[in-house]
N, C-alpha and C positions, 0 to 999 in steps of 0.2 A: 565698393558697396559693403555695407557692414552685414555681418551674420547674426549680431545679437546686440542688444542694448539694455541697459538698466535706467528707469525713468522715475524720477519724483514728481507728483503734482500736488499743489497745495489746497489746503482747506480754504473755505470761503465763508464770509459773512454776508448772507443775502438779505434782500429787503431794505436793510439799514434803517430800520424802524419804519419811516413813512413812505418808502420806496417799494411797496410790494410788487414782486416780480419784474421791477424794471431797474433795481440798484443792488450793486453787490460789489464787495472788495476782497482781495487775496490777502491770506496771513502766512507767514514763514513757517508755523507749526500749529497743529499737526498736519499730516498729508499721507498719501499714499504711494506705494512703489510697485512697478510693474517690470518684470524681466521678460523680454521677448527674444525668441530665437527663430531662425528661419528653419523650416522642416522641409524634407524631400517630398512629403505626402501633402498635396494640395488641401486647402483647408484649415480653418481656425480652431485650434484645441486649447481648452484650459487645463493643464496637467495639475495644477497646485494653487490652492488659496490657504493663506495662513492668517491668523489674527481675527477671523470672522466667527469663531466658535461654532463652525459648521453651518452657518445660517445663509450662505451664499450659494447659488446653484453653480455645478461645473457645466452643466448643459450650455454649449455655445450660443443657441438661440435665446437663452433666458438671462444670461448674465451681460449686464450693460457693458462691460469692458469688450467682450467677444463681439456681441452684436454690433457695437459701434465701429469695431475693426472690419466686420463683414462688410458693413455698408460703406466703409472707406474704400476698401478694395474693389468692390462692385463699381463704385463711382469712378475710380481711375482706370476701370477696364482690366483689373487684374485679379479676378476671382479665383484664379488657378494657383495664386500664392499660398504657400503653406506656412504657418507660424504656430509656434507653441507658446502659450502664455502662463507666466506665474504671476499671481496676484497677491501682494503682501499689503494687508491692512494694517496702517500704523495709526489708525485714528477709529474713534467709536462709531459704530453703525447707528443711525437714528438719532443723531446728536444735534442736528440742526446745522451742522458745520460743512455741509456739501459731501458728505462721505461718498455717495455713489457718483457725484461730479468729480471728485479727485480720482477715482479708480478710472472712471471713463476717459478723462482727460489724459491721465498717465499712459493709457492703452493707445488713444489715438496719437499722441506725440511719439510714442514708441514705434508705431508702424509707420508714421510718416517719416520718421528718421531712417528706418531701414529702407524705405522707398525713396530715399535720396530727396526728402522735403518737398514733394510735388504739390503740397498746398501750403498756404500761409496758416498761422495759427486762427487768424480770423475767419479764413475759409473753412476750418474745421468746426466752427461753433454749431451749425446745423446738425452735424453727426454726433456732437455730443449731446444736443438736445433730444435726439432720438434715444439717447441711453437714459436721459432723465424721464422720457415718457414710458420707458420700460420699467424703472425704478419706482415712480410714484403717480403713473397715470397722466401726467401732463408734461409737455416738453418745454419747459421755461429755461430761460438763459441766464438768470441772476446769478447762479452758482457757476455754470460752466464757462461763460463768457470771462469773469475775471481769473478763473482758474487756468484758462488758456492765455489769456492776455497779460495777467498780472495786473496789479493796481487798483484803481477805483473805475468801474463800468457802469454805464446807463445803457439800458435797452430802450431806445427811444420807440421802436416800433417792432411788432412780431410779424405783420404781414403788410409790407415785405419786412424782412429782419434788418435792423438797422442798430448797430452796436457801437457805442461811442466811449473811448477812453477819456476820463475825466482827469484834471490835475487835482492835486490835494497837498496839503501842508506836509513839509519834509518831516516834521517831528510827530506827526499823528501816530498814536499807538492804540492798540487795543487790548483790552483786558477781557479776557473770555473765560467763564466758568461753565463747566458741562455737569449739572446735576444727574446723578444716575437714576433717572426714572425714564420711563418709557412713554415717548410721545410720537407714535408713528406719523409720518409725512402725509400719508393718505387721510389719517383721522383728522388731523390738524387742518388740513385744506378743506375737509366737509364741514368743520365749524363756521368757516367764514360766510358771512350773510351774502346771499345773492343779489339783492337789492340794497342800495344805500340812498340815504337822503342827499339831497342836492347841496344843502349847507355843509353837511359833513365832506362831500366830494370837493367842494370848494376850499375848505380847510386843508385838506390833503394836497390838492394841486398846489396851493400856496406853500406848503411846507416842503414839497419835493423841490419846487423851483427855488426856494430859500436855502436848502441844503447844496444845490448844484452851485448856487451862487457863492455861498460860504466856502466851498472847495475851490472854486476859482480865485477868489479874493483872499484867502488865508483868513478868513474871518471867523474865529473860533466860537465867539458869542453868537454868530448868525447860524453857524453849524448847529450849535447846541439848541437854540430855541426852536430851530426848524425840525428837529429830530423828535415829532410828535406824531403819534397814529392813532387817529380816531375811527379807523375802520377796521383793522385787524387785531392789533394788541389788546383791545378789551376782552375779547372773547378768548384768544389763545393764552393769555396770562393766567386764565384759570386753571390751566393744565401745569403750571409752572410752581412749585412750592416756594412760598414766601417772596413771591416776584416783586411786589411793592415794597417790601421791607428791603431787599437787596437793592432795590434802585434808590431808596433813601439813603442807604449806607454809602452807595458808590457816589451819589451826588455830593454828599456831605464831605466825602474824601477827595473832591476836586475833580470828579468826572465831568467831561464836556456834556455828555449825554449816556443815557443807559436804554436798552431795549434787549428784544428777543432776537436771537440769531436764526435766520430761516424761519422753520416752522417750530424751533425749540426742541428740546428744552434748554439749549445752551443760552446763555445771556452773554451780553457784552456791554463794556463801556468804552467809550473812546476818550483818551486822555491826550495831555500835550508831550508827555514823557513816558519813558518805561518804569521809572521808580514810582511814579504814580500808580501806574498800572498794576504794578507788582503788589503793592499795599492794598490796592482793592481787591484783587483777586484772592489775597490771603484773607481779608476781612469776609468776603462773601462766602468762602469755604467754611470759614468759622461759623458763620450763620447757618449754613446748611447742616453742618456737623451738630449744631445745637437742637436741630429737629430730626437727629439721625438720619441723615441723608449723605452719602458719599459723594464726591464730586472730583473733578479733574479740572486743571486750570492751564491755561496757555496765556503767555504774554509776548506780543509781536507787533513790531511796525508794520505797515502796509507792504505786503509783498510785490515788488516791482517786476520780477522775472517772470512768473507763472511756472509752467513745467520746464524741469532741467535734466539733462543727461547726467546720470551719476558714474557711468562707466560704459 
């Protein structure tokens, strides 16, 4: 039985344009790291957090990582276990890339490793969702499920929870740009309409079905034309500087599709190769710089592994 472990968990792109709260995929970078050590004293303690500029709580009941670990230990009947947690944020908070999800998943994977893998990654999804509830007020799975399982994931149902891993084209690549502007997840969720027109709902259902079919059949054209959001994007895009200008740039440069990652402000384009993705991120960053907005960029194929033990 191990006494300590270091775990990396990946960032994720949630919603994937048309799949609000039901679709997501993992990427290789960025991500978060957790170092977890057994302690002789019962209970879960967070002794150190780096990379958060002091924004995250050390209180075990208020931090998504420790709270999820506490729930896990209670579930397996071992609330007496003592662990010390170090959280190392390697990705921006509030980026729309599943920052809280990556931390939570790294913590859950670490405690499960220390406890001899009593649960499968899929069985840990509900515990990770509790962490999301603490972070943004709503326990959705479109970030935590792909972070735990890797790949492309569909959340078919929440009650009961039904999470399905989807196939996807091998060459599929994400070009991600994070404009350094503040779009809190809670605020972004509040902007969403509580009621939608039936004709809009029908469009969205068709697009989700088309995207899933495109992933199964490796049909890039179908993937591209299905990634249209008539429900959420029209409102959330207001919070993202030059969103439609960036979309036009990405599409002109060969993107399959373009949209908001999670609740934003990060945006992403899907491409058929890394070279195109790299060119797109450079062009989008140049556009943002022209309006005095700094940004970070990431280029990654779809991450198949999910969380991994680093040592």
